[in-house]
N, C-alpha and C positions, 0 to 999 in steps of 0.2 A: 324684418319687422312683422309681428303678428297682427293681422287685421282682425280685431274683435275684442270684446270684453272677456274677462276671466275672473274667476274667484280664487283668490289665494287663501288657502285654509291653514291656519296656524294651530297644529295639534298640540303644541306645547301650551298654548293659551287655553285650549279645551281642558287639558289635564290640570292646569292651575285652577280653573273655575270649579272643576269637580272636587278638588281638594278643599277649596274654600267652602263650597256648599256643604260638603259632608262634615266639615268641622262645626257646622251649626248644630248638627245632631250626630255626634261621633259614633254613637252606639246603634245608629239606624242602619237598615238595609237600603240599598240604592236601586231604584227602578228609573233608569235613564231613558228619557224620551228621544227616540230617533225616528219618529214618524215623519212623514212629508220630506223624505230624503234628508233626514236629520236637520229639519228646518232649513233645507236648501244647502247644507254644508257637506253632503255626501254620506249616505247611510253606511256604505261599506267601510270607507276609511275611518269614519268617526267610530263605528262599532268596533273595529279592530283596535283602534287606539285606546278605547275604553277598556277593552279586554276583561280581565278578571278584577279590575278595579271597581266594577259594578256587579250587582247581584242579578240583575235582569235588564232587558231592553224592552221598552214600550213601543209598539207599533199600532197603527190604526187599522191596517188591512192585511188580509192574507197574502197579497202580492208582495208586501214588504217583508213578511216573514219568509216567504219563498226565496226572495233575493238574498236575505241574510244566510239562510241555510245553504243555498247554492254556492255562496262564497266561502263556505266552510266554517262559518261562525257558530260556535256551539253554546254560546251564552244563553241562558234561559230567556225566552221571549214571552211577553204578556200581550195578548191580542185585546186591545182596549175596547174595541167595539163588540167583541164576542162573535158569535156565529148566528146565522139566520136559518139554516136548514141542515139536513143530514149530510149533504155533500160537503158543506163548509166545515162541519164538525169533524168529518173524517179527515179532511185535508189538514185542519188545525192539529189534530192528534198525530197525524203522520209527521208533521213538522215539529212535534214536541212543544207545542205552545201551551202556555197557561191561559185561562180564559177569564174574561169579565162577563158576568151575568148581570144585565140591567133591566130585564123584563121577564115575566113568568114563562113565556113561550120558550125562551132559551133554557130555562130550567127543565121544562118538559123534554126538550131534546136530550139533555143529559140523563134524565130519568129513563128514557126509552133506548139508551145507547147500549144496553146489555152489558154493562160493566166495562166498556171499552174506554171510558173517559178517565184515563189515568193521568190526571193533571191537577195542578192547583187551580182553584176557582176563587175569584174575587167577586163578592156580591156588592154591586154598586148601589148605593143608597142616595136618593134625592133628598138632600137636606135644605134645599132652597134654590138650587140652580135651575130646576124645572126644565132640564134638557133630557139627560138620560139618568135612569136610576129608579129603583123600586121605592114605594112609599115607606116612610120610617115605621109606620105602624104595622107594615107587612114583613119587616125585616126578620124578626125573630122566627116567624112561621116559615119563611123561606130558607133561613139558615138550617132549621130542623129538617126540611125536605132535602137540602143539599147533603146533610150529614148521612142521610139514608141512601144516597146514590153510591152504588158500588163503584170502586175505582177512584173516586175523588180523594186525593191524598192529603189535601189541606184546604181550609176555607178561610178567607180573609174578608174584612169589611173595608170598603173604599167609598170616599165621597169627594166632591169637587166644590171648591169655594168660588162663588160667582163674582164677588167684588173685592177680592183680596188685594188687588192692585191699588185700591184706594184706602189708605190707612185711616181716613176719617169716616169711613162707611161702617157703621156698627152692625150691619147685617152679617158680616163675617163672624162676629161674636155669637150671633144667634145660631148660625150654622154649626159653629164649633160646639156649642152647647147641645144642640140636637144630636150631633154625632157622639158626644161624650156619653149621653144617656144610653146609646146603643152599645158602646164599647164597655160600659161598666159591667165587669164580670165575664166579658166575652172571652172564650177560649180559642184564640186565633190571632193572626196578624192583622194590623190595621194600616190604612194609608189615607192621609188628608193633605200632606204638605207638598203641594206643587211649588213652583218657583216663588210665586208671590207670597204664599203662606209661609214658606221657609224663610224668606228674607224680611217679610213684613210683620208676621204674626208668630215668630218662632218662640217668643216667651210663653205663648199660649199652647203651642202644639209640640214642643220639644221634650216635655217631661213625661216619661212613660207612666209615672204614678198618677198623672192627671187623668189618663184614660182608664186606669184600673182594669187592664185586660191581662190576659195570660199569653202573650205572644210578642212578636217583634213589631217595631214601628218602621214603616217603609217611607222614605222620601221620594218624590217624583220630580226631580229637576228637569225642566224643559228649556224655555227660552234663556234662562240664566246660564245654563250650561254653555251656551254659545256666546256668552259675554254681553248680553243685552239685558237691560234693567226690566224687570217685570212690574216695577212700582212707578206710579205717576209722579211721586214726589222725590225720587232719587234717580241719579244717573248711574250708569254702570260703573263709572270711575269712582263715585262716592261709595259704591257697594264693594269695591275692590275687584270687580270683574274685568277681564281682559277680552276684547273683541276677538273672535276667532276668524271672521271673514273680512278680508280686504277685497272689495269689488273694484276692479281697476280696468283701465283701457289705455289707449294711446290717441294722440292727435294724428289725424290723417290728412288734414289740410289746414292752411292758414291763409286768410286773405283780408284785404282792407275793404271797408264799405264807407260810403259818405253819409253824412247826416241826412236823415229823411228816407233812407232806403229801408225797406222792410225785409224780413227774413222768414223763410220756411213756409210750410203749408198755412194758407189763410192769411199770411202776412200779419200775424198777431203781434209781432215785435218790430219796432221801428227804431233805428239808431237816432239818438238825440244829438249826437255829434259824430264827427269822423272817428272811427274806431277800427280795431283789428279783431276779426272773429276767428275762432278755432272750431274745427269740426272734429268731434270725438267719435270713435268707432264703438258706439253703444246706442241701443234704442230699446223700444218695448219688446222687440223680438228677442232681446237678451234678458228681459225682466226689469229693465230700467223704465219704470212705469210712466205712461203718458200723463198721469195725474200730477206729475211734478211741474210746477208753473215756471214761467220766466222769473228769474231771480233766485231760484233754488241754487245752493252753492255746489261747486265742483272744485277739486284741488288740481291745478295744473302746475307741475313742478313745485308742489308744496304751497302754491299761492291760491287763495280763494278767488274764484271768478264766478259770475252768475250764468245760469242757463239763459239762452236768448231764443225765444220762440217755442214752437211746439216740438216735442220730441217725436222723431220719426221711428220707423221700425228698426233701422240699423244705425242711425246717426243722430247725434245731438249737437247743436250749435251752442257755443259759449262765447261770451264777450270778454276777450282777453285784455281789452283796453288799448288806447292809442299808444303806439310806440312799443308794444309788447315784443319781446324777442323769442318767444316760444316758436318751436319748429315742428313739422310733422315728425312723428316718432317719439315725441316727448311723452312723459309719464303723466297719467291722469288717475286720480283716486275719486271714485264715485261715492263710496262710503268706506270707512275703515280708519286707517291711521290719520288722525287729525280731523276727522269728519265723522262723528258717530251716526250710525244708521238711525238712531232715535230722532236726530235732528232732521234728516231727510224725510222720515215718516211724517213729522209734523208739517213740513211743507206740502206733502202729498195728501194731507188730511186723512191719514190712516195710521196703522200701528206697525211697528218694526217687523212683526211676524210676516206681514203681507209682502214686504220688500225682500227679506232674505229667502222666504219660501218661494218667491216668484222668480228667483234667478234661474234662467234657462240654460241648460248645458248643451249649447250648440256645437261645441268643439271638444266635448269630452273632458272639460277642465274641472268639473265637479263630480268626483267618483265616490 
C-alpha cells in the first residue's frame, strides 16, 4: 500500500481537449500554456504529449524554459513575462525562447542587444486588464521600434481579456473592439483567445476577417486544456472537456466514534451520532487545501462522504457513516472521476486553478 496522495494524469484526455479546442478555430496556431508545472499536471510529460500537435509552449519564467530544454523538448517556447535585464535576455536567447514585450524597458533591452535577439517578439497590449501591457495608443509607435531591431524575425500583437469567464460581462466586447482597432491592417500574427475567450466568445474572435490583419491567429488554451471549465456558466462536461487529473489517495485507518466526540485540531467537528470515521492519507502538505471545510465531499470506494474537521498537513478525516464497511487501503478520490475539481473549488471559496496548481509532488508522482 502506498502511503500518500498521488495525481494520476490522463494524457489521452489532454489530447482530446486539445483537439476539441483547436476545432473551435481550426486554422489557428496553438500556443499551449504549460506554465506552473502545466497547471500542476507535470510540465515535462504534458509538453512531450503535446509534441508537434502544438506550435509553441507558453511558460511564465526562465526556469520553466530551462526545464523543458534540459528534457530535450525542442518545441518553440514563448516566455510570457519577457525578460527584465541583459542576463535574462541572454539566457532566453540561449534557450531559443520567443519573447513577450509588455513595457518599454524590455524593448530597450532588445534595441541594445546588438542584433543578438533572433526571435519572435509579441507586443502585449493592455486593452482593459490593467495588469501587463503597453497602452493602446503607444502600440503603433512601439511596433515601429520593434521592426527596426536587428534580428527580430517576427512581430505579433497579443492581449488578455479580464472578464471573459463571465458571458454576461460586456467589458470583453469593449476589449475585443479595442484590439480590433489595433489589428486592422497589421502585418503580423495576433493572439487574444485564451481558454475563456475561445470557449465563450469564439463567435467574436474566430473569424480572421474580423481582425483584418495579414498574419496568423494564435489561440492560447490554458485551464481548458486540462479539462477544467474557464466559464462561470458552464461545466467542463457541458463544454465537452475531459478532466486530465485524478487526485487520489487511500484510507489509512478506520475507527468508530461516539456521539458527542470531537475530531482533529481544535475539535471543530463533533459527531452528532455514533459513526465510523476514515483517515485519508492526504493533507495540505500534498496540496489538499486547509480551506476545504467540514462537509466538503470526498469519494471513498465511489461513495460520497464528507470531510470531518480541519485538514492536517498529511491527513484528512472523513465521516464514513455508521456501519460503513470501508477498510484501510481502500481507494479515495479527492477530485477527478465523479467529483469535478470545480465543485471542490467552490467549497474552498477559490478557483480550480488554485487547487490543481497547488498539488505538491512529494513522491515524484507529477512529472
